[in-house]
C-alpha positions in Angstrom: 16.0 22.4 5.3 13.4 24.3 7.2 14.1 22.7 10.6 17.8 23.5 10.1 17.0 27.1 9.5 14.7 27.1 12.7 17.4 25.4 14.7 19.9 28.2 13.7 17.4 30.8 14.8 16.6 28.9 18.0 20.3 28.6 19.0 21.0 32.3 18.3 17.9 33.3 20.5 19.2 30.8 23.2 22.5 32.6 23.3 20.7 35.9 23.5 22.1 37.2 20.3 20.6 39.4 17.6 21.0 38.8 14.0 23.2 42.0 13.9 25.6 40.3 16.4 26.5 37.7 13.9 28.5 40.0 11.8 30.9 40.4 14.8 30.9 36.7 15.4 31.3 35.1 11.9 31.6 38.2 9.6 27.9 37.7 8.0 26.0 41.0 7.7 22.7 41.2 9.3 21.0 41.1 6.0 22.9 38.1 4.8 22.2 36.3 8.2 18.5 37.2 8.1 18.3 35.8 4.6 19.8 32.6 5.7 17.6 32.2 8.6 14.4 33.0 6.7 14.9 31.1 3.4 18.5 30.4 2.8 20.2 27.4 1.3 23.6 27.8 2.9 26.6 25.9 1.6 28.4 23.4 4.1 31.2 25.9 4.7 28.7 28.5 5.6 27.0 26.2 8.1 30.3 25.3 9.6 31.1 29.0 10.1 27.6 29.7 11.6 27.9 26.7 13.9 31.1 27.9 15.2 29.7 31.4 15.8 26.8 29.8 17.7 29.1 27.6 19.8 27.8 24.7 18.2 28.9 21.6 16.2 27.4 20.2 13.0 26.8 16.4 13.1 25.6 13.7 10.8 23.7 11.5 12.9 22.7 7.9 11.8 19.0 7.4 11.6 19.0 4.5 14.0 21.0 6.6 16.6 18.6 9.6 16.3 16.2 8.6 19.3 19.2 8.0 21.6 20.8 11.2 20.7 17.5 13.2 21.1 17.1 11.5 24.5 20.4 12.7 25.7 19.9 16.2 24.2 16.3 16.3 25.9 17.5 15.1 29.3 17.9 17.5 32.2 21.5 16.6 32.6 23.6 19.7 31.3 26.6 17.4 30.6 25.2 14.0 29.5 28.2 11.8 28.6 28.6 10.3 25.2 29.6 7.2 26.9 26.2 6.7 28.3 25.0 6.2 24.6 27.4 3.4 24.2 26.4 1.7 27.4 22.8 1.8 26.4 23.8 0.2 23.1 25.7 -2.6 24.9 22.6 -3.1 27.2 20.5 -3.7 24.1 23.0 -6.5 23.1 23.3 -5.4 19.5 25.8 -7.1 17.3 28.4 -5.2 15.3 26.5 -6.1 12.1 23.4 -4.5 13.5 25.2 -1.6 14.9 28.4 -0.5 13.0 28.8 2.5 15.4 29.1 0.3 18.4 32.2 0.9 20.6 33.3 4.0 18.7 32.8 6.3 21.6 34.6 4.2 24.2 37.4 1.9 24.9 36.2 -1.7 24.3 38.7 -3.3 26.6 
């Protein structure tokens, strides 16, 4: 949970926002937002609202995809294509049984 809360704070700071700004963006008071960032245990609905206010999306990433996703996020390319993830998967010649996510991001034709 701690890394999620740290990610919220990091994203807010990247956008140049103060905790008080969150009230205008998502209707959460500074005190409520401060509590969430420091020690909160937000509900999924609250996380979705905060993500929207921080111009972000919540994702559930399969563990076996974590390194590929992090590589794209850490790259210097501002708009890395999700198709590059699928291409790297094909290059690894994984079967569908090994990779049930294979081909979901692109047309397999």
